[in-house]
C-alpha positions in Angstrom: 10.0 43.4 42.1 13.1 45.6 42.3 12.5 49.1 41.6 14.6 50.7 39.0 16.5 53.0 41.5 16.8 49.9 43.6 18.4 48.3 41.2 20.8 51.1 39.7 21.8 51.2 43.3 23.1 47.8 43.2 24.5 48.5 40.0 26.6 51.7 40.9 27.7 49.8 44.2 29.8 47.4 42.0 32.3 50.2 40.8 34.4 52.9 41.9 36.3 55.7 40.0 38.8 54.3 38.0 42.6 54.9 38.8 44.4 58.4 37.1 46.8 58.4 34.3 49.0 61.6 33.0 48.0 62.3 29.6 48.7 65.3 27.3 46.1 68.1 27.2 45.6 67.7 23.3 44.3 64.3 24.4 42.6 65.4 27.4 39.2 66.2 26.1 36.3 64.1 27.3 38.5 62.9 30.0 37.6 63.6 33.9 39.9 65.2 35.9 41.5 63.2 38.8 43.1 66.1 40.7 42.4 69.9 40.9 44.1 72.1 38.5 45.9 75.3 40.1 46.9 78.5 38.6 51.0 78.6 39.2 50.5 82.6 38.6 48.2 85.3 38.5 46.4 85.4 34.8 46.7 87.8 33.0 50.2 87.6 33.9 50.4 91.7 33.6 48.3 94.5 32.9 47.3 94.2 29.3 45.7 96.3 26.3 42.0 95.0 25.7 41.9 96.9 22.3 44.0 97.7 19.5 44.7 101.1 20.1 46.8 103.4 21.9 48.4 103.2 25.6 48.6 107.2 27.1 48.5 109.0 30.5 44.8 109.7 30.8 45.7 113.2 32.0 47.4 114.2 28.7 44.3 113.9 26.6 41.7 114.7 29.6 40.1 117.6 27.5 40.0 115.8 23.9 37.1 116.2 21.8 36.3 116.1 18.3 36.4 119.3 18.0 39.5 119.9 20.1 41.7 117.0 19.6 45.1 116.4 21.4 48.0 115.0 19.4 51.2 112.8 20.9 53.9 111.6 19.7 53.8 107.9 19.2 57.2 106.4 20.8 56.4 102.9 20.6 54.8 100.1 18.8 53.9 97.2 20.5 52.3 94.0 19.2 51.0 91.3 21.1 54.2 89.5 22.4 56.2 92.4 22.6 58.6 92.3 25.8 59.3 95.7 25.0 58.8 98.1 28.1 59.1 102.1 26.7 58.0 104.4 29.4 55.0 106.5 28.3 56.3 110.1 29.2 54.0 113.1 29.1 52.8 114.1 25.6 53.6 110.7 24.4 51.7 107.3 23.4 52.4 104.0 22.6 50.4 102.3 19.8 49.5 98.8 21.1 47.8 95.7 19.8 45.4 93.4 22.1 46.8 91.6 24.6 49.9 93.3 24.9 51.7 94.3 27.8 50.9 98.2 28.7 53.9 99.8 29.0 54.7 101.9 32.3 53.8 105.2 32.5 50.3 104.4 30.8 47.0 104.4 32.4 44.5 104.1 30.1 43.9 102.6 26.3 42.4 104.8 23.4 40.5 102.4 20.9 42.1 103.0 17.3 38.8 104.1 16.4 38.8 107.1 18.5 42.1 108.5 16.8 43.3 108.6 13.2 45.5 106.1 13.6 49.0 108.0 12.9 52.3 106.5 13.3 54.4 109.2 14.1 52.1 111.0 16.2 48.6 109.9 16.9 45.5 112.5 17.1 43.2 111.8 20.1 39.7 112.3 19.6 38.1 111.3 23.0 38.9 111.4 26.6 39.2 108.0 28.0 38.7 107.3 32.2 41.8 105.9 33.7 41.9 102.3 33.4 39.9 102.2 30.0 40.2 99.0 28.3 42.8 97.5 30.2 43.1 93.9 31.8 44.9 94.3 35.0 47.2 91.4 36.3 45.3 89.2 38.2 41.7 89.9 37.1 40.8 86.4 35.7 42.8 83.9 38.7 45.4 85.2 41.4 48.3 82.5 41.6 47.6 79.4 43.6 43.8 79.9 42.7 41.9 76.2 41.6 41.4 76.4 37.9 39.4 73.7 37.4 38.4 70.9 40.0 38.7 67.1 40.2 35.9 65.5 38.6 35.5 68.2 35.9 35.0 66.5 32.7 36.9 68.2 30.1 35.6 70.1 27.3 37.0 73.1 25.1 36.6 75.4 27.5 37.9 73.5 30.3 41.3 72.4 27.8 41.7 76.2 27.0 41.4 77.2 31.1 44.2 74.3 31.5 46.4 75.6 28.8 46.1 79.2 29.4 47.6 78.4 32.8 50.7 76.6 31.3 49.6 72.8 31.7 50.9 70.6 29.0 49.8 67.6 30.7 46.8 66.4 33.0 45.5 63.8 35.5 42.5 62.3 34.5 40.4 59.1 35.1 41.3 56.0 32.7 38.5 55.5 30.1 36.5 51.9 31.3 37.0 49.1 29.1 33.8 47.7 28.4 33.2 44.1 27.1 30.1 43.7 24.8 28.6 40.8 24.1 25.3 39.3 22.8 24.0 36.0 23.1 22.0 33.6 20.8 22.8 31.1 18.4 20.5 32.7 15.8 22.5 35.7 15.7 24.8 36.1 12.6 27.1 38.9 11.8 25.5 42.3 9.9 25.6 41.0 6.0 26.0 37.7 6.7 23.3 35.4 4.5 20.5 34.7 6.6 18.5 31.3 6.6 14.9 30.8 8.2 15.2 31.5 12.1 18.7 33.5 11.8 18.7 37.4 12.5 21.4 39.9 12.3 23.5 40.6 15.7 22.2 44.7 16.5 22.7 44.6 20.1 26.4 44.0 20.3 26.7 47.0 17.6 24.1 49.4 19.7 25.6 48.9 23.1 29.6 49.3 21.8 28.1 52.6 20.1 26.3 53.4 23.2 29.7 52.8 25.5 31.4 55.0 22.9 29.0 57.6 23.2 28.9 57.4 26.8 32.9 58.1 27.2 33.9 54.2 27.4 36.2 52.2 25.2 33.7 49.3 23.8 35.8 46.2 23.4 32.9 44.4 21.1 32.9 40.6 21.2 30.0 40.0 19.1 27.7 37.0 19.1 28.2 34.2 21.6 25.9 30.9 20.7 23.6 29.5 23.4 26.1 27.4 24.7 27.2 27.7 28.3 30.7 26.3 27.8 31.3 28.5 24.8 30.2 31.5 27.2 32.3 30.6 29.8 35.3 30.3 27.8 34.9 34.0 26.4 34.3 35.5 29.7 37.1 33.5 31.6 39.5 35.4 28.9 38.0 38.7 29.9 37.7 38.1 33.7 41.1 36.3 34.5 42.8 38.7 37.4 45.9 38.4 35.0 44.6 38.5 31.9 46.1 41.3 29.5 42.9 41.6 28.0 40.8 42.2 31.0 38.4 44.6 31.3 36.5 47.2 33.9 32.9 45.8 33.2 31.3 43.1 31.2 27.9 44.0 29.4 25.9 41.1 28.0 22.5 41.0 26.3 20.2 38.0 26.2 19.7 34.8 28.4 18.7 36.3 31.6 14.9 35.6 31.5 13.0 32.4 32.4 13.6 30.4 28.4 15.4 26.9 27.9 18.0 28.4 26.2 18.7 31.2 28.5 22.7 30.5 28.5 23.7 33.6 30.8 21.3 33.0 33.4 22.4 29.2 33.4 26.0 29.6 33.5 26.2 32.5 36.1 23.2 31.9 38.4 24.9 29.7 40.6 27.9 32.0 41.0 28.4 34.1 44.7 27.6 37.8 43.7 25.6 37.2 40.6 21.9 37.8 40.9 19.1 37.7 38.4 16.1 39.8 39.3 12.7 41.5 38.0 13.1 45.3 37.9 9.6 47.3 37.5 10.0 48.5 34.3 9.2 48.1 31.2 10.7 47.5 28.6 13.4 45.6 30.6 12.0 43.6 33.3 14.9 40.7 33.7 18.2 41.6 34.3 21.3 40.1 36.1 24.0 42.0 38.2 27.0 41.0 40.0 30.7 39.8 39.4 32.2 37.5 37.5 34.3 34.7 39.1 37.5 36.8 38.9 35.8 39.8 40.3 34.7 41.8 37.4 31.8 43.6 37.1 28.7 42.5 34.9 25.6 43.8 33.8 23.2 41.1 32.2 20.5 42.9 30.0 17.5 41.7 28.3 18.3 40.8 25.0 15.5 42.3 22.9 16.9 45.5 21.2 14.8 48.3 22.6 14.9 46.5 26.2 18.8 46.2 26.1 19.1 49.8 24.9 16.8 51.4 27.7 18.9 49.3 30.3 22.1 50.7 29.2 20.3 54.2 29.5 19.3 53.9 32.7 21.8 51.4 34.5 25.0 51.1 32.3 25.4 54.4 31.6 25.5 55.5 35.3 28.2 52.7 36.1 30.3 54.4 33.4 30.0 57.6 34.5 31.4 56.8 37.6 34.2 54.5 36.4 34.9 58.2 34.5 35.0 59.9 38.1 31.8 61.9 37.4 29.9 62.5 40.4 26.6 60.9 40.6 24.4 63.6 39.6 21.3 63.3 37.8 21.0 66.3 35.2 18.0 68.4 36.0 15.1 66.4 34.4 13.7 67.8 30.9 10.0 67.9 30.6 7.8 67.1 27.4 4.1 67.4 26.4 2.6 64.3 25.1 0.7 65.0 21.9 -0.4 61.7 21.6 -1.9 59.2 24.6 -1.1 55.3 25.7 -1.2 52.8 27.9 1.0 51.8 30.5 1.8 49.0 32.4 0.5 48.5 36.1 3.2 48.7 38.5 6.0 49.2 36.1 8.2 52.4 35.2 7.7 52.7 31.5 10.4 54.2 28.8 8.4 55.2 25.9 10.8 55.8 22.8 9.6 59.3 21.7 10.5 62.2 19.1 11.0 65.5 20.4 9.6 68.8 18.8 10.1 72.3 19.9 6.2 73.6 20.8 4.9 77.1 21.8 5.2 76.3 25.8 8.4 73.9 25.7 9.1 70.6 24.1 6.8 68.3 22.5 6.7 64.6 22.7 5.5 62.1 20.2 5.8 58.0 20.1 8.6 57.1 17.9 6.6 54.5 16.4 3.1 53.7 16.4 3.4 50.6 18.0 4.5 52.1 21.3 7.4 50.5 23.5 7.5 47.1 22.2 11.2 45.9 23.4 11.4 44.2 19.5 10.9 47.2 17.7 14.3 48.3 16.8 13.7 50.3 13.9 11.0 52.7 15.6 14.2 53.3 18.1 16.3 54.6 15.7 14.1 57.5 15.3 13.7 58.3 18.7 15.5 61.4 20.6 14.8 60.6 24.2 12.4 58.2 26.2 9.6 59.3 28.0 9.6 58.2 31.6 6.2 57.3 33.1 5.8 56.5 36.7 4.7 53.0 37.9 1.5 54.5 39.6 0.4 55.9 36.2 -1.8 53.5 34.3 -2.6 55.9 31.1 -0.6 58.8 29.3 -3.0 61.4 27.7 -2.4 63.5 25.2 -1.7 67.0 26.9 0.2 65.1 29.8 3.5 66.6 30.8 6.1 63.9 31.7 10.0 63.9 32.3 12.1 62.6 29.0 15.4 61.4 29.1 17.7 62.2 26.3 19.5 59.6 24.3 23.2 59.9 23.7 24.1 60.6 20.0 
């Protein structure tokens, strides 16, 4: 059997980061930068006040104490955004607000709390050090400095940093468009009447939600019956090189094992570049991988709901991260202490759905469902917050064991 690491590597080899597009900065959060962002000028652009107070000459108030205050004439009022440049001469001060440019002649700020708050004159009770409460020009970045590097995921702080250096638009990698479909003649839309043998299609909805949680754009096709011609017609629409609906990745669920009606395998197994393999994991052993005839990458996942969602987390999510322009760097693993034990399948890496709690010495993990990791236990999966990852050479997990955990996207 192929190892999890080998299969993940094969999946990643199918794709590369998507091309860049330019978007308005207020549409850039959640995207990945395609090029460095440089500061066109120093930040701050000029010396400014870090406090509401008074801009003074430190020498004028060097002897000020509460018992022997110094009184100065207030020559100007400088709110944030003011372009005024009054010169602070000996014996004068300028009332100043946080962020306002420091006027010529001043070399310190006295916080308003250390004064009487006067507007015509001000009594200063504390002697500031030269440079007190001044934000110096270029203190944050110098002109030409790299503020954000290509490959950075843009969150609130990064968007704010780009805006602070005057960027109204950013070059970001395009969001991957992912077609998601389920196979199975037994599948009907949720809410539809069920006859004996039919079940609601949960996989296409769950996998589409997983695509969106991983930063992609999901195109949910829904359920396709176990008919090779019908499946081929659906896939051709999304795979044709000149198709307006072309996607960057196709994710299917079901039809990849050894059954008589495994339609994905029936249709695609003969195509060059497609392979159907056994991966040493539980759940999720049967997997399909390759390219459709038009070149679109396809990851064919097993159909049991837990198997499908485990496979998405382990294989599809890293592919989406690469398409989005993120580096293939795994986050440092979290670990948790198991509060209940279970058996594991020999020779297969196991992914056990677990809930997490805070313990006295770190995280505690408990099986999300008493039935364990059965690939059909989708209701139990809904309670899971993570997968406990058990190595292939472990045959039993005992209470008190410490295991790596892979958190689920929410």
